[in-house]
N, C-alpha and C positions, 0 to 999 in steps of 0.2 A: 361201449357201454355192453356190458354183458347179461343176459338173458335172462336171466331171474330184475335187475335193475329196471328191465324194458317193460316186463310184466307185471310190475309192482308202480311204473310210472304208470302206467294202461287203467289197470284195476283204481286207480285215486284218480284218473281221471276222471271214469264213466261212473263210479261211486258218488264222486263230488256233484256230477251231472245230472243226476236223479236224485241228489240231498236237496241238493238248492234248487226248488223247482223256481224261475223268473213269473215273479210276479211284480204289481205294480210295485211294492216300496222295492224290490230288487232293482228297478228301472230305473227309479227313480235317484238311487244309488251311482250305480252305471252312469245315468246323465249327467251329475253331477260332480261325477270323477272326471269324464269324458271332455268336461265343457268348463270346469272349473279348477280342477285340479288333483289332486290326493290328499292334500288338507279338507278340502273343502267335501270331497266324495267322503272322507271318511267323519269329518261331520254330522252328516246324512246319514252316513251306518248308523252312528251313536245314537242321534235321534231315535230312528226306527228302534233300536232297542231296546231304549230305554221306555220306549211307547209300549212296545210289549210286553215290557216287564210291571208295568204300571197294569195295563191290562190283566194280566196273567195273573199277578199280588190282587186286582179287586175279584174276580171271579174265584180265586181261593177260598178269599174270607167271603165271598156270597154261598161258596159251596158247603164252608165249614158253619157258617151261618142257620145253615136249611137242614140239616142235620143234628 
């Protein structure tokens, strides 16, 4: 591996570890993936993303009603 590729891989790894904090929903996805396999972990992640989308849509709609 060249020096540039190693530096890029290191930067991506560190960046993702900082940008993706481990919270309750992340632990749920990790737990489901390790316990029941990749399809179940993917379903848990998709469910979490759907709930985040609904919450952010409600927040944006509420914000526009207040303005």
